[in-house]
N, C-alpha and C positions, 0 to 999 in steps of 0.2 A: 473768208472763213471754210473752212473744209465740205466739200459736200458728200464725201465718202470717207468713210475710217475703215480699214480693212480689218477683216475679223481677227486676224493674227493679233492687231495690236489692241484691240479690246480683249482678248485673252490673256495678254501680256499685263494689263492693268487689274483685272480680278484675279489673275494668279499671284500678282505682287501683294494684293490685300490678302489672300488665303496665307501667303507664307509669313506675314506679320503677325506678332502678338496683338493682341486688342483688348481694351477694358472697356466695359461699360459702364457707365457714371450716371445715376438717377438724381434728376433737377426737380425743383418744385415749381409750381406756376408762376415764381416769380422772375424766371428766367425768359428772356427774350432773344431768340435767334438772331444772328447777325453775320452773315456769310462772309463779311469784308473784315470786320475787327476781331472776329473770335477765330482765331487760329489755333489756339493751344489751349490744353486743360485749364491751365492756369487763367485764362480768360472767362471761365465760365463757373469755376470751382465754387465761388461765393454761394451759388445756390443750389449747391448739391445738399440732398436731404440728410436728414440726422441718422446717425448710426442708429442701428435698429436691436440693438442688443448682442450682437455679433452675428446677425443673419445677413443684413447689408452692412458693409463696413465701410466706413469714408474712404473714399478713392476709388470706390469701385470693386468690380471682380473682374476676374479675365474671361472671356468668351473662348469656347472651345468648339470644335468642329466644324469651323467655316469651309464651306465648299463651292467650288465654280460650278455652274450649270451652263449650258449651252444649247440654243437651238439650231446650231450650225452656223449663225451670223450674228447673233447677238448672246451678250455674257451677263450673268447676275451672280451675284453673291448672295449664299445663302447659309444658315446655321440653324442648329437645333432651337425651339422654343428655350425661354429662360424661366424658371422657376425660382421664386425667392420667399422662402418660407420652409415649413410652416411656421405657424405661431409667431408670426412677424407683425408688427405695427408699424406702418409706412404710408407715406401720402405724397406721390410723385406725379408730374404731369410731362416731364421731358426725359429724354435719354440722349447721351452723348455717346458715339462709337468713337473710340481712340487709338492711337498706336500706343503700345504700353512701352514707354521707354524706362519708367522707373523715376522719371523727374517731369513734374506737372510743368514746368516752365517749357520743356523740350518735346511733350507728348501730344503730336498734331492731331486734332480733331479731324476724322473720316466722314462723319455725318451727325446731323442732329436728327432726333428721331420724334415726332410728336404722337402724344398717344391720345390727343384730340379732348380729353377731358382728365380731370384729375382721377388719379387711379388711389383711392383710399382703401387700405386694408387695415383691419383692426382685428389682432392675434388670428391670423388667417394665413392663407398663402395666395401670392400674386403670380402669375402665369404672364408672360409676355410672349405673344404668339405673332411669329413673324409672317409677313405676308405669304401666301404660296408661290409668288414668281420670285421672291426672295427680298433682301433687304436693300439692295443695291443695284441697278440694272445699267448697262452699257450698251447702247444701241447705235 
């Protein structure tokens, strides 16, 4: 096992994530993450939340504004908070961040996001606030 990963390698990983087009797909509480068997969006899409009248559309939405942040040795990926709404009715527990290839069978999952409890919004606005340290951290 490697004991030291050079900071330039960490930067390459995070910079590659920044360069990719990503989508965020919201999933119900029926989703059970599995880092071994769930490689592509097609592996989890059966648990996607229902279309919410055009505010959340099946297949998720493109996330924008990804940036790399560094403390000089470690790198994280961050992006702006995401607002869904207003006037949306939606119920989600999980999120999937995936590379957007335009094809669910070939869109690799980059991360499963656990919102810890069901996020139930009835004719309102849902805002996903990412951690201040970023959404993914490479140390």
